[in-house]
Backbone bond lengths (Angstrom), bond angles and torsions (degrees), N, CA, C in turn:
res aa  C-N    CA-C-N  psi(-1)  N-CA   C-N-CA  omega(-1)  CA-C   N-CA-C  phi
1 M - - - 1.469 - - 1.520 110.95 -
2 S 1.347 117.55 -37.51 1.456 119.71 -174.48 1.519 111.91 -64.61
3 A 1.342 117.06 -39.44 1.462 119.48 -179.03 1.512 111.02 -62.91
4 V 1.333 116.73 -39.82 1.457 120.46 178.87 1.515 110.44 -67.03
5 L 1.325 116.91 -43.23 1.455 119.66 -179.01 1.524 111.50 -64.50
6 D 1.345 117.10 -27.66 1.452 119.49 179.12 1.521 111.78 -60.36
7 D 1.333 117.34 -21.67 1.456 120.00 -179.70 1.525 111.89 -66.56
8 M 1.340 117.38 -17.04 1.458 119.94 175.52 1.524 110.80 -63.50
9 D 1.343 116.12 -18.71 1.460 119.73 -179.70 1.521 112.84 -77.10
10 S 1.317 117.22 -12.46 1.461 119.61 179.85 1.524 109.85 -61.52
11 R 1.305 116.12 126.26 1.464 120.91 -177.31 1.522 110.18 -68.76
12 P 1.363 117.92 124.25 1.469 119.82 177.40 1.523 110.73 -52.47
13 G 1.320 115.46 133.23 1.458 120.29 -178.13 1.510 113.76 96.67
14 S 1.339 117.38 -17.47 1.457 120.35 177.43 1.528 109.10 -73.69
15 T 1.315 116.38 161.08 1.464 119.56 -179.54 1.522 111.44 -59.86
16 T 1.338 117.15 -43.67 1.466 120.22 -179.14 1.520 110.73 -63.13
17 S 1.322 116.85 -41.01 1.461 120.45 -179.75 1.525 111.00 -67.55
18 L 1.328 117.42 -44.28 1.466 120.63 179.05 1.521 111.35 -64.01
19 L 1.324 116.63 -39.94 1.460 120.24 178.30 1.521 110.47 -64.61
20 R 1.314 116.22 -43.02 1.459 120.12 176.95 1.523 110.65 -59.35
21 T 1.333 117.07 -39.44 1.459 121.20 179.57 1.525 111.41 -67.89
22 V 1.328 117.19 -43.09 1.466 120.67 177.56 1.525 110.21 -60.39
23 I 1.328 116.89 -45.28 1.464 121.00 179.40 1.524 110.38 -62.86
24 G 1.333 116.30 -43.31 1.459 120.23 -179.94 1.515 112.76 -63.92
25 L 1.308 116.21 -36.49 1.465 120.05 -178.25 1.526 113.24 -77.98
26 Y 1.338 117.67 -37.94 1.455 118.63 -164.49 1.533 116.49 -124.17
27 L 1.310 119.71 -18.67 1.453 119.18 -178.33 1.525 111.16 -66.92
28 R 1.321 117.47 -40.20 1.471 119.96 178.47 1.525 110.44 -65.31
29 D 1.319 117.56 -40.95 1.471 120.35 179.54 1.526 112.02 -67.36
30 A 1.327 116.07 -21.90 1.464 120.32 179.32 1.527 111.50 -85.00
31 G 1.325 117.36 8.88 1.457 121.28 178.71 1.509 114.25 98.83
32 G 1.323 117.03 10.62 1.460 120.60 177.21 1.515 114.57 90.70
33 W 1.329 116.77 -0.78 1.470 121.49 178.75 1.522 108.58 -144.45
34 M 1.326 115.09 143.10 1.461 120.03 176.48 1.522 107.82 -143.21
35 S 1.317 115.99 139.02 1.464 119.42 -179.97 1.526 109.82 -69.54
36 A 1.320 114.94 153.39 1.464 119.84 177.03 1.522 110.30 -60.33
37 K 1.339 115.98 -35.72 1.467 120.37 179.37 1.522 111.00 -62.20
38 D 1.338 117.26 -41.92 1.461 120.97 179.17 1.520 111.09 -64.97
39 I 1.321 116.03 -42.96 1.462 120.03 -179.23 1.523 110.16 -62.46
40 V 1.331 116.11 -44.03 1.464 120.11 178.92 1.527 110.09 -61.33
41 A 1.331 117.19 -42.75 1.470 120.50 -179.08 1.527 110.93 -62.54
42 L 1.329 117.62 -41.76 1.461 120.05 179.29 1.526 111.04 -66.61
43 M 1.314 117.45 -39.07 1.462 119.90 179.09 1.527 111.39 -69.99
44 E 1.320 117.05 -29.03 1.467 119.56 174.97 1.524 110.63 -64.02
45 A 1.346 116.85 -32.31 1.467 120.30 176.57 1.524 111.12 -66.79
46 L 1.330 116.41 -16.86 1.466 121.26 175.89 1.518 111.67 -97.37
47 G 1.326 116.10 4.73 1.460 120.37 177.56 1.510 114.65 87.06
48 T 1.353 117.69 18.44 1.459 121.75 -178.70 1.522 110.08 -108.25
49 S 1.320 117.20 133.51 1.459 120.92 -178.11 1.529 111.18 -73.62
50 G 1.327 115.66 161.38 1.449 120.26 179.19 1.516 112.50 -61.87
51 T 1.324 116.82 -38.95 1.469 120.77 -179.70 1.527 110.67 -61.21
52 V 1.320 116.32 -45.83 1.464 120.78 -179.31 1.525 110.45 -67.32
53 T 1.332 117.14 -38.43 1.463 120.53 178.99 1.523 110.82 -63.24
54 R 1.327 117.24 -43.50 1.458 119.96 -179.59 1.528 111.33 -64.08
55 T 1.311 117.10 -35.41 1.463 119.99 175.48 1.523 110.79 -64.41
56 A 1.329 116.30 -42.35 1.462 120.77 178.65 1.528 111.41 -65.65
57 L 1.344 116.77 -36.85 1.466 120.19 175.99 1.526 110.47 -60.69
58 G 1.317 115.99 -38.63 1.463 120.07 176.47 1.518 111.75 -61.48
59 R 1.334 116.45 -38.60 1.470 120.07 178.08 1.524 110.59 -65.11
60 L 1.323 116.96 -42.89 1.461 119.99 -179.50 1.522 111.86 -67.87
61 R 1.325 117.20 -29.70 1.468 119.83 173.85 1.526 109.88 -65.39
62 K 1.316 116.90 -44.08 1.465 120.50 -179.90 1.524 111.51 -65.54
63 K 1.326 116.42 -29.08 1.459 120.91 178.70 1.536 112.18 -84.69
64 D 1.332 116.67 3.83 1.467 121.69 -179.95 1.526 112.49 63.00
65 V 1.314 116.65 34.25 1.460 120.69 175.19 1.531 110.18 -91.23
66 V 1.343 117.11 -40.95 1.463 120.98 -179.78 1.521 110.29 -128.84
67 L 1.327 114.14 157.75 1.457 122.55 173.35 1.523 108.50 -119.53
68 Q 1.327 116.41 140.05 1.463 119.93 176.69 1.526 108.52 -80.35
69 E 1.326 116.72 130.92 1.459 121.44 -178.11 1.520 109.46 -151.17
70 A 1.304 116.21 124.44 1.461 121.31 178.17 1.524 109.72 -91.03
71 R 1.322 116.64 141.37 1.461 122.29 175.46 1.529 108.25 -129.64
72 A 1.325 113.91 127.55 1.468 120.29 -175.82 1.520 111.10 52.80
73 G 1.344 115.38 35.68 1.454 120.95 178.11 1.516 114.84 79.98
74 V 1.325 116.71 2.88 1.468 120.96 -178.26 1.534 109.20 -100.19
75 P 1.342 119.05 123.55 1.461 121.27 179.06 1.529 111.00 -64.23
76 G 1.302 115.93 139.57 1.463 120.06 178.78 1.505 111.45 -163.32
77 F 1.333 115.12 -169.86 1.456 120.16 -173.89 1.525 110.79 -141.06
78 T 1.334 114.86 145.96 1.453 122.65 171.55 1.521 108.24 -124.07
79 L 1.329 116.53 167.93 1.460 121.29 176.54 1.522 110.56 -84.13
80 T 1.320 116.67 147.06 1.457 120.26 168.70 1.528 108.64 -74.16
81 D 1.328 116.70 162.14 1.466 120.03 177.93 1.524 111.14 -61.07
82 G 1.324 116.21 -40.60 1.461 119.76 -179.91 1.511 112.27 -64.32
83 A 1.333 116.33 -39.45 1.461 119.78 179.32 1.518 110.74 -68.82
84 A 1.334 117.05 -38.14 1.462 119.76 178.57 1.526 110.57 -61.27
85 T 1.329 116.80 -41.43 1.471 120.74 177.36 1.518 110.67 -64.50
86 M 1.337 116.57 -43.59 1.455 121.21 179.54 1.528 110.93 -61.19
87 L 1.333 117.01 -42.83 1.458 120.57 -177.67 1.522 111.39 -68.58
88 A 1.345 117.10 -37.11 1.460 119.77 177.49 1.526 110.09 -63.92
89 R 1.322 116.30 -41.03 1.470 120.00 176.45 1.528 109.85 -65.75
90 G 1.337 115.65 -40.04 1.451 119.57 179.27 1.510 112.90 -63.15
91 D 1.343 116.62 -36.90 1.468 119.97 177.55 1.520 110.70 -58.09
92 R 1.336 115.46 -44.10 1.470 119.08 -179.44 1.518 110.62 -63.31
93 R 1.317 116.47 -40.09 1.464 119.77 -179.95 1.521 111.78 -70.15
94 I 1.325 115.81 -48.32 1.460 120.78 -172.31 1.524 112.05 -64.59
95 Y 1.325 116.26 -45.02 1.459 119.33 -172.70 1.522 113.49 -95.15
96 N 1.311 116.92 -4.24 1.472 120.91 177.58 1.526 109.83 -136.40
97 P 1.340 117.19 68.98 1.465 119.77 -178.58 1.523 111.69 -56.16
98 R 1.330 115.13 141.46 1.459 120.05 -177.23 1.524 111.64 -75.68
99 S 1.301 115.20 150.16 1.468 121.66 175.29 1.525 107.82 -153.19
100 M 1.323 116.14 105.98 1.460 121.22 -177.88 1.522 111.42 -81.23
101 S 1.322 115.06 153.22 1.463 120.62 166.18 1.521 107.02 -103.96
102 L 1.305 117.24 165.45 1.460 121.17 -176.99 1.527 111.54 -65.61
103 E 1.334 117.12 -20.82 1.464 120.81 -177.94 1.527 112.59 -87.86
104 D 1.317 118.56 -11.21 1.462 120.82 -177.70 1.531 111.14 -69.25
105 P 1.339 117.66 147.79 1.473 120.80 -178.97 1.523 112.60 -75.72
106 W 1.319 114.68 160.33 1.454 122.98 179.37 1.524 109.74 -116.01
107 C 1.303 115.33 158.27 1.461 122.31 175.72 1.529 108.57 -117.04
108 L 1.327 116.21 127.51 1.459 122.03 174.92 1.523 108.75 -109.90
109 I 1.329 116.46 133.70 1.468 121.84 -179.68 1.521 108.06 -116.93
110 S 1.323 116.03 112.22 1.461 121.73 177.98 1.522 108.48 -106.98
111 F 1.322 117.28 131.03 1.461 119.34 179.59 1.519 110.84 -145.86
112 S 1.329 114.66 150.93 1.459 122.97 175.56 1.517 106.87 -135.98
113 I 1.319 116.13 109.33 1.460 121.95 -173.55 1.521 108.93 -117.47
114 P 1.339 118.27 125.86 1.471 120.80 -176.42 1.518 112.65 -64.55
115 E 1.321 115.43 160.10 1.454 121.62 -178.33 1.530 111.43 -60.73
116 T 1.319 117.25 -29.47 1.471 120.33 178.96 1.527 111.83 -64.04
117 E 1.339 116.73 -17.90 1.469 121.83 179.38 1.533 110.69 -113.14
118 R 1.321 116.15 30.84 1.466 119.20 -173.25 1.529 113.00 -62.77
119 E 1.355 117.89 -30.30 1.459 119.42 178.17 1.524 110.39 -66.86
120 K 1.338 117.34 -40.54 1.457 120.23 176.08 1.523 110.53 -66.07
121 R 1.323 116.49 -36.23 1.469 119.75 177.51 1.523 110.35 -62.70
122 H 1.317 115.77 -41.56 1.471 120.21 177.37 1.525 110.41 -62.52
123 Q 1.340 116.64 -45.31 1.457 120.50 179.63 1.521 111.69 -63.22
124 L 1.334 116.76 -39.09 1.459 119.95 179.09 1.525 110.67 -62.17
125 R 1.313 116.55 -48.29 1.465 119.28 179.91 1.522 111.17 -61.77
126 R 1.321 116.07 -40.69 1.462 120.49 -179.23 1.528 110.72 -62.94
127 R 1.310 115.99 -44.85 1.461 119.71 -177.69 1.522 111.91 -70.98
128 L 1.319 116.94 -38.62 1.463 118.79 176.87 1.530 110.43 -61.97
129 H 1.333 115.61 -39.81 1.472 119.15 176.47 1.525 110.70 -60.94
130 W 1.345 116.90 -42.84 1.458 120.92 -175.07 1.516 113.37 -69.15
131 I 1.325 118.59 -19.77 1.468 117.85 177.86 1.532 111.82 -99.39
132 G 1.343 117.02 6.43 1.456 119.66 173.73 1.508 115.93 99.87
133 C 1.334 117.74 16.47 1.467 120.06 177.51 1.520 110.67 -80.64
134 G 1.329 115.51 151.61 1.453 122.04 176.62 1.517 110.58 -107.73
135 T 1.344 115.58 158.54 1.460 121.20 -177.59 1.519 110.41 -104.00
136 V 1.334 116.79 110.35 1.461 121.40 174.96 1.521 109.09 -80.96
137 A 1.312 116.52 -43.60 1.459 124.40 175.79 1.521 106.83 -151.88
138 A 1.338 117.30 174.19 1.462 120.56 -174.38 1.523 112.38 -53.97
139 G 1.324 117.61 -39.91 1.456 121.02 -178.68 1.510 113.70 -111.79
140 L 1.333 116.64 21.36 1.467 120.15 179.96 1.524 109.25 -138.84
141 W 1.343 116.27 115.43 1.449 122.42 -178.15 1.523 109.99 -118.62
142 I 1.323 115.73 160.21 1.462 121.05 -175.99 1.523 110.20 -136.64
143 C 1.319 115.84 147.25 1.461 120.51 176.20 1.523 108.41 -161.05
144 P 1.322 118.12 164.85 1.468 120.14 172.56 1.530 109.41 -58.17
145 D 1.311 116.71 143.99 1.462 119.36 -178.08 1.527 111.91 -64.00
146 S 1.316 117.41 -19.06 1.463 120.33 177.27 1.526 111.99 -62.80
147 L 1.327 117.48 -17.10 1.460 121.75 -179.95 1.530 112.72 -95.10
148 R 1.330 116.74 2.63 1.459 119.30 -174.96 1.536 111.81 -58.08
149 G 1.324 117.54 -39.19 1.458 120.07 179.15 1.517 112.17 -59.58
150 E 1.329 117.38 -41.36 1.456 120.67 179.08 1.522 110.84 -69.24
151 V 1.327 117.16 -36.11 1.468 120.46 176.09 1.526 109.81 -61.55
152 E 1.328 116.33 -44.37 1.461 120.96 178.80 1.529 110.66 -60.38
153 E 1.327 116.85 -42.38 1.459 120.67 179.04 1.525 111.24 -60.50
154 I 1.314 116.60 -43.65 1.463 121.34 -178.97 1.532 110.42 -63.83
155 L 1.329 116.73 -47.33 1.463 120.70 -179.86 1.531 111.01 -60.73
156 T 1.316 116.40 -42.45 1.461 120.46 -179.94 1.523 111.03 -67.03
157 D 1.335 116.22 -42.87 1.457 120.68 -178.87 1.521 111.50 -61.38
158 L 1.326 116.94 -35.16 1.469 121.82 -179.63 1.528 112.57 -89.64
159 S 1.334 116.95 2.39 1.469 121.73 -177.20 1.525 111.83 56.41
160 L 1.337 114.93 42.47 1.465 120.88 -179.16 1.528 112.62 -118.74
161 R 1.328 116.90 9.19 1.467 118.23 -174.44 1.514 112.49 -59.88
162 D 1.340 117.79 -34.76 1.463 119.53 -178.56 1.522 112.91 -78.28
163 M 1.327 117.27 -3.38 1.461 121.31 177.78 1.527 112.13 -105.38
164 A 1.325 116.33 6.92 1.468 120.02 -176.89 1.521 110.38 -131.61
165 T 1.330 114.88 149.53 1.458 122.07 174.25 1.520 108.05 -124.83
166 I 1.336 116.04 132.58 1.456 121.34 -179.70 1.523 109.66 -108.45
167 F 1.323 115.81 132.14 1.459 122.06 177.02 1.526 109.03 -116.27
168 V 1.305 117.31 141.03 1.461 122.76 171.82 1.516 106.72 -108.77
169 T 1.336 115.83 126.89 1.456 119.53 -171.57 1.518 112.11 -142.06
170 E 1.321 115.76 166.44 1.463 121.34 172.90 1.522 108.43 -81.37
171 T 1.329 116.69 -171.20 1.460 120.97 -178.82 1.523 110.93 -54.48
172 P 1.323 118.65 126.85 1.461 120.80 -179.50 1.534 111.73 -59.14
173 M 1.312 115.87 145.19 1.467 122.03 176.55 1.520 108.24 -96.69
174 V 1.316 116.45 111.48 1.461 121.24 -175.34 1.524 110.37 -110.02
175 G 1.334 114.92 160.46 1.460 119.51 -178.32 1.515 113.15 -72.73
176 G 1.334 116.97 -33.53 1.456 120.84 178.90 1.520 110.35 -108.76
177 S 1.325 116.39 -140.08 1.461 120.08 179.85 1.522 110.21 -88.57
178 L 1.327 116.02 156.31 1.451 120.94 177.27 1.529 111.06 -63.84
179 R 1.313 117.42 -34.80 1.464 120.32 179.08 1.526 110.78 -65.00
180 D 1.332 116.48 -41.92 1.466 119.34 178.56 1.520 110.76 -64.51
181 A 1.334 116.61 -40.55 1.464 120.33 179.73 1.522 110.71 -64.65
182 A 1.333 116.02 -45.62 1.465 119.96 -178.66 1.527 111.30 -62.45
183 S 1.322 117.40 -36.63 1.461 120.60 -179.44 1.527 111.86 -67.62
184 K 1.335 116.57 -21.65 1.471 120.78 176.57 1.530 110.55 -87.00
185 W 1.317 117.09 -35.29 1.471 120.78 -176.19 1.519 112.18 -78.43
186 W 1.328 116.90 -34.64 1.466 121.93 179.10 1.526 109.84 -121.09
187 D 1.313 116.30 152.65 1.464 120.91 172.77 1.528 107.14 -86.55
188 L 1.327 115.21 76.73 1.466 120.11 -174.92 1.526 112.02 -67.66
189 E 1.327 116.74 -28.63 1.466 118.32 177.76 1.522 110.91 -63.86
190 A 1.337 116.46 -39.42 1.468 120.11 178.78 1.521 110.74 -67.12
191 V 1.335 117.46 -40.74 1.459 120.65 179.38 1.524 110.44 -66.99
192 A 1.343 116.63 -41.54 1.460 120.25 177.33 1.526 110.82 -61.38
193 A 1.340 116.27 -37.48 1.467 119.98 179.23 1.532 110.47 -64.74
194 L 1.338 117.18 -36.35 1.464 120.12 176.86 1.526 110.56 -62.76
195 H 1.328 116.22 -43.91 1.466 119.85 177.86 1.525 110.81 -61.97
196 R 1.313 116.56 -46.38 1.477 119.78 -176.72 1.523 110.84 -66.35
197 D 1.337 117.20 -38.32 1.464 119.74 176.75 1.527 110.46 -63.00
198 F 1.331 115.57 -40.60 1.469 119.21 178.93 1.528 110.58 -63.34
199 I 1.318 116.66 -44.38 1.464 120.99 179.50 1.526 110.49 -62.40
200 H 1.334 115.68 -41.86 1.463 120.13 -179.88 1.523 111.40 -66.11
201 E 1.343 116.56 -44.22 1.461 120.80 -175.13 1.526 112.74 -74.88
202 H 1.339 117.02 -32.46 1.456 119.16 -170.06 1.526 114.05 -122.43
203 G 1.319 116.64 12.08 1.455 119.12 177.06 1.510 112.41 -58.86
204 S 1.331 116.39 -32.45 1.468 119.80 -179.61 1.520 111.96 -72.53
205 A 1.344 117.59 -14.30 1.467 119.84 177.45 1.520 110.83 -68.52
206 G 1.331 115.86 -16.53 1.458 119.72 175.79 1.502 112.33 -78.71
207 A 1.340 116.27 5.08 1.459 121.75 177.32 1.516 109.65 -128.40
208 I 1.290 116.82 145.47 1.456 122.38 177.24 1.532 107.47 -91.27
209 G 1.311 116.13 171.51 1.459 120.95 -178.06 1.512 113.57 -40.43
210 G 1.323 116.18 133.72 1.451 120.97 -179.65 1.518 112.14 85.83
211 G 1.347 116.25 6.30 1.457 119.51 177.82 1.507 114.23 79.66
212 V 1.352 117.70 13.77 1.463 120.95 -179.48 1.525 108.91 -75.99
213 P 1.317 119.75 124.75 1.458 120.93 -178.13 1.522 111.61 -61.46
214 V 1.342 115.73 146.28 1.451 121.06 176.31 1.521 110.62 -57.45
215 S 1.324 116.26 -36.02 1.465 120.99 -177.90 1.520 113.07 -65.13
216 S 1.353 117.41 -9.05 1.462 120.11 -179.37 1.522 112.05 -72.58
217 G 1.336 117.23 -12.24 1.450 120.39 178.97 1.526 113.39 100.66
218 R 1.330 117.98 -13.22 1.456 120.37 176.30 1.523 109.94 -70.37
219 T 1.309 117.13 146.97 1.454 121.21 -177.19 1.518 111.57 -104.98
220 V 1.327 115.00 156.79 1.456 122.02 175.94 1.524 108.16 -89.38
221 E 1.316 117.32 130.28 1.460 121.52 -179.76 1.523 110.36 -87.79
222 P 1.347 117.48 147.48 1.468 120.33 175.08 1.521 110.45 -59.33
223 S 1.302 116.92 126.96 1.458 121.26 -178.19 1.518 109.19 -167.66
224 A 1.322 115.54 166.96 1.461 120.25 175.66 1.524 110.25 -62.27
225 E 1.310 116.78 -34.08 1.468 120.47 179.29 1.524 110.87 -66.25
226 A 1.344 117.01 -43.69 1.463 120.40 178.19 1.523 110.56 -63.39
227 F 1.337 116.02 -41.89 1.461 121.50 177.51 1.523 110.83 -60.18
228 S 1.327 116.97 -48.01 1.459 121.54 -179.05 1.524 111.33 -62.49
229 T 1.329 116.46 -43.49 1.464 120.60 179.57 1.522 111.18 -60.38
230 Y 1.328 115.70 -45.31 1.464 119.98 -176.48 1.523 111.88 -69.51
231 V 1.327 117.11 -46.03 1.468 120.31 -178.92 1.525 110.62 -62.09
232 Q 1.325 117.25 -44.08 1.454 119.40 -179.49 1.524 111.68 -67.36
233 C 1.330 117.00 -32.57 1.465 120.83 175.69 1.530 110.35 -64.11
234 I 1.331 117.09 -49.51 1.460 120.97 179.84 1.525 110.39 -63.12
235 D 1.323 116.57 -41.12 1.459 121.06 -178.28 1.525 111.25 -61.62
236 R 1.307 116.56 -40.89 1.469 120.31 179.43 1.519 111.06 -73.34
237 W 1.336 116.82 -35.86 1.460 120.88 -173.46 1.524 112.77 -79.77
238 R 1.338 118.43 -31.08 1.458 121.29 -161.50 1.530 114.61 -60.48
239 I 1.333 118.83 -26.82 1.462 118.61 179.26 1.529 111.95 -84.54
240 I 1.339 117.31 -18.52 1.465 119.67 -175.73 1.522 112.15 -64.42
241 P 1.347 120.48 -46.64 1.462 119.06 -179.60 1.524 113.87 -65.58
242 Y 1.331 117.62 -15.96 1.466 120.01 174.50 1.522 111.02 -79.40
243 L 1.314 116.26 -44.28 1.461 120.13 -175.14 1.520 113.28 -84.64
244 D 1.332 117.50 -24.33 1.459 121.64 178.10 1.527 108.81 -87.64
245 P 1.342 118.60 112.01 1.473 119.99 -177.54 1.515 113.77 -73.88
246 G 1.326 118.59 -5.76 1.464 120.39 179.74 1.517 112.19 69.45
247 L 1.309 116.58 46.79 1.463 121.52 -174.96 1.524 111.99 -67.87
248 P 1.336 117.06 154.20 1.464 120.18 175.02 1.525 110.66 -63.25
249 P 1.326 118.27 154.57 1.472 121.12 -178.85 1.517 113.48 -53.62
250 A 1.334 117.83 -32.89 1.467 120.44 -178.01 1.517 112.26 -64.22
251 F 1.335 117.49 -18.60 1.463 121.84 -179.58 1.528 112.28 -94.63
252 L 1.328 117.16 -7.92 1.456 120.73 -169.24 1.525 113.08 -110.31
253 P 1.336 117.18 154.21 1.468 120.07 172.92 1.524 110.28 -60.35
254 E 1.323 116.78 153.40 1.467 120.69 -177.31 1.521 112.32 -64.24
255 D 1.339 117.26 -28.10 1.479 120.19 -178.87 1.525 111.85 -96.58
256 W 1.317 117.68 27.11 1.461 121.40 -177.31 1.528 110.83 -59.81
257 P 1.354 118.44 127.12 1.476 121.40 -174.94 1.523 114.12 -89.95
258 G 1.328 118.07 4.99 1.454 120.54 -173.73 1.513 114.46 -59.17
259 A 1.336 117.73 -43.35 1.468 120.53 -178.49 1.529 110.66 -64.27
260 E 1.325 116.94 -39.96 1.467 120.02 179.01 1.527 111.07 -65.96
261 G 1.342 116.00 -41.94 1.454 119.28 178.50 1.517 112.06 -63.30
262 S 1.345 116.58 -44.01 1.466 120.57 179.92 1.523 111.48 -63.83
263 A 1.344 116.72 -40.25 1.466 120.20 179.89 1.529 110.82 -65.31
264 L 1.335 116.75 -40.85 1.465 120.53 177.87 1.522 110.42 -63.58
265 F 1.315 116.54 -43.55 1.450 120.28 178.67 1.528 111.03 -60.02
266 S 1.322 116.74 -45.49 1.468 120.60 -179.24 1.523 111.38 -61.87
267 R 1.339 117.28 -41.48 1.466 120.26 178.54 1.529 111.02 -63.75
268 T 1.330 115.72 -40.46 1.463 119.51 -178.52 1.520 111.04 -66.32
269 V 1.325 116.64 -43.00 1.466 120.22 177.87 1.527 110.21 -60.68
270 A 1.322 116.04 -46.21 1.472 120.01 -178.35 1.522 111.45 -59.93
271 A 1.330 117.27 -36.78 1.461 120.71 -175.79 1.524 113.68 -85.80
272 Y 1.346 117.34 -34.11 1.464 120.21 -167.97 1.519 115.61 -111.68
273 A 1.322 119.43 -17.57 1.473 119.81 -173.66 1.518 112.26 -59.86
274 E 1.312 117.37 -51.41 1.462 119.74 -176.95 1.526 112.33 -70.61
275 P 1.351 120.63 -44.62 1.470 118.69 176.20 1.527 112.78 -58.50
276 S 1.337 116.71 -37.39 1.459 119.89 178.16 1.526 110.61 -66.43
277 A 1.342 116.71 -44.25 1.460 120.73 178.75 1.525 111.49 -62.09
278 E 1.311 116.92 -39.37 1.462 120.76 178.86 1.527 110.63 -66.37
279 F 1.321 117.07 -39.05 1.467 119.98 175.69 1.524 110.56 -59.51
280 V 1.327 116.66 -41.92 1.467 120.52 179.44 1.521 110.35 -65.19
281 R 1.328 117.33 -44.87 1.459 120.21 179.24 1.531 111.12 -58.22
282 R 1.316 116.19 -43.53 1.468 120.13 179.01 1.523 110.72 -65.93
283 S 1.324 116.76 -39.40 1.464 120.38 -179.44 1.519 110.88 -64.83
284 L 1.317 117.40 -39.96 1.464 120.63 179.76 1.522 110.71 -65.31
285 K 1.307 117.05 -37.48 1.469 120.24 177.27 1.523 110.65 -65.75
286 E 1.330 115.41 -41.61 1.464 119.46 -176.77 1.523 111.55 -66.36
287 T 1.344 116.73 -32.05 1.462 119.32 -179.74 1.524 111.66 -92.50
288 S 1.373 116.02 8.98 1.469 121.56 175.74 1.515 112.08 54.71
289 A 1.345 115.53 55.88 1.450 119.59 178.11 1.530 110.40 -60.44
290 V 1.320 116.73 143.57 1.468 121.44 -179.37 1.526 108.26 -73.49
291 P 1.362 118.85 128.28 1.453 120.94 178.71 1.515 111.41 -61.38
292 V 1.348 114.66 146.87 1.463 118.50 176.62 1.505 109.05 -71.44
293 A 1.348 116.09 132.68 1.466 120.48 -178.10 1.514 110.90 -68.16
């Protein structure tokens, strides 16, 4: 699990990150296998050379995201079991951003890990951060109760379940305001910056060629441009639903950009997902992809 989770460190926009996004979006739809030639062709539509793509594929193999597998003598790649699980979880996060109400329950994770297990303690904190948990104290973390299943998975994977206690609770009672408490438990400024960067980078995706708004009724045609727009949008967005816990408004600054970012993402998906998928389907036919046995 740890090797797969390390892929979250890939910088959005980097070749490795874009390749991971292309694989996540389209390899499963292609039947679980895609030839190396097809992958290179799709990455070329993103402006990446074959040499650079093959190097990135090597990185994803080392991270246990893909396995090299030839079919009918044609080199290609499939997903590892761990990556398939990660991508299924990612789909739920990416396309269904969380949004808590003040009445929803919370999950508290209390743990005490000895110094002899300090590497596992480091991994636990890192993983809790990556799924959107906040730090109340060194050994006390908080998250929406909807994430409790993922917390349990992390504790079990690290063999730390017997060193942790999980509490389910109502809204925490704090000495000051909920907004002040949340700003200490989570790095909300960093999460807000991710939303604002996404809005800045992909605001134009809410418009079709010539700046015509998607809401005008005009459709996006399947093309390399539509594919590039959609992949780069997903690549930039995909880490945000992990780091943004979806806190209730009472916990957030008044100028919180999360709703605007989520709305932009939804509009982009509605306009570009199918044209991008159709472009990929046509590209696979043109490169004579080997049928799945």
